[in-house]
N, C-alpha and C positions, 0 to 999 in steps of 0.2 A: 036651444039645444046646439045649434051650429056654433054659438059663441063658446060653449063649454067645450066643443070638439076642437075649436081653434086653440083654446088655452091648453088643453090636454096635448095637442100636437106640438105646441111650443115648449111644453115641459119635457116631452119625450125627446125633442130635438136637443134641448139643453143637457139632458142626461146622456144622450148619444155623443154629443161633443165632448163631454167630460170623460166618457169612456175612451174616446179616441186619444185624448190628451194623455190619460193614464197609461194606455197601451204603448205609448211611445217609450216609456221608461220602466214599465212594470210587466213582468212575465205573466202569461195567461194563468199559470198555476197559482200565483199569488192572488190575482184577482178573484180566482175561483174561491179561494178561502175567504177573502174579504166579503164577497157578495153572497156567499151561500148558494151559488148556482153552478151548474156544470159548465165545463169548458165549451162544450158544443152549444149550449144555450147562450153563453156570452158571445161566442164567436158568430152565432146566427144574428143576434141583435146588432153586433158590430157591423156585419156585412149588409143586412137588409134594412136596418133602421125602421122596421115596421112597428106598429103599435104592439107592445108586448103585454097582451091582456093578462095572462096568468102570472107573469113574473113582475109586473109593474110595481106592486107594493115592495118587493125586495130591492128592485132597481132604485126606486125612489128613496127608500130608507138608506141604502148604500150611498147614494149620491149626497144626501144631506149630511150623513155621518162623516163621510170622507171630506167633504168641503169644510165642515166645522173643525175637523181634526187638523187640517192643513192651514186654515185661515182664521181660526178662532170662531167662537160662537157669535160674536158681533161682527157683522159684515163691515168692511172698509167703507167709510162714508165719503172718501175723497172722490169727487165726480170725475177727476181727470183719470184715475185709474180704471173707473168703469167705462169711460169713453175709450181708453186704450184697449181694454178688453173687447169692447164692441168692434173696434176697428180690426183687432186680431180675427175675430169671428167673420169679418167681411173680406179677409185677405185673398180669397179666391175670386172675388168679384173684379171684373176688368176695370181699370182706371176710369174709362169713359162712363161706366155705369155706377161708380162709387158714390157720388152725391145722392143719386136716386135711391140706392140701396140704404144709405145712412138715414135718409128721410123715412124710408119705409120702416126700418128697424125702430126709429124713435116713435113713429106713429103707432106701430104695433104695441110697443111698451106702454105708451100713453093710453091706448084702448084697454090694455090689460089692467092698468091701474084704475081706470074708470069702472070697469066691470067688477073688479074686486073691492071698489070703494076705498082704496088706499091712496095716500098722497103720492104724486108723481115725483120721483127723485130728480135732483138738480142736473144729473148727467144727461137726462133725456133732452133738455133744453140746450145743453152745451153741444150734444151730438148734432142737433138740428142746426145750431149756429154754424158749427163746422161744416156741415153739408152745404149750407148756403154760401159760405165763403169759398169752398172748394168749387161750387158750381159757377161762381163768378170768375174764378181763375181759369177754369177749364169748362167753358159752356159745352153742352151736349152737342155732338155733331149731328148733322142731318144724315139720314141713312144713305143718301145718294153719295156722300163723301167716302163711304166705306166700299163702294162698288169698284171692282177691278176693271180697268178699261179693257175693251175687246183687243185681242191680239191681232196685230196687223199682219197681213200676208207678206212674205218677202218678195222683192221684185223678181219677176221672171228673169231667168238668165238667158242671155242671148247666145246663140251658138250655132 
């Protein structure tokens, strides 16, 4: 059951990310028509990103239909474009944590493929290789390196 919940959470996150991308260029009124949901419902999902129990079938159907309309029925098989997409999704992660985040994303996708008994795409291995290379270039810093030194007291004035 916990595995199903993780997969569902990941799917909700994907749909939420897609909604955020679409909101950058699409008015809420247009999305309302496309999705068949009210503006307030869409806005609430956009803000809270909570699991949308009652509207999940509509959100999922909208996502699949919209992605297929924009990128065609057959997904792009180029692993580089998938890795670039993954890196865009990790753009908010600080550079010092990026290799760790890349590894975690690749591992999560590998687990998803194992759970669903589908082959793992080539971009997952490529993302892990990039994470390893980036970790070698920028090894993680020890937490003590992030500490700000204590402020020294100014010398007492003579007078």
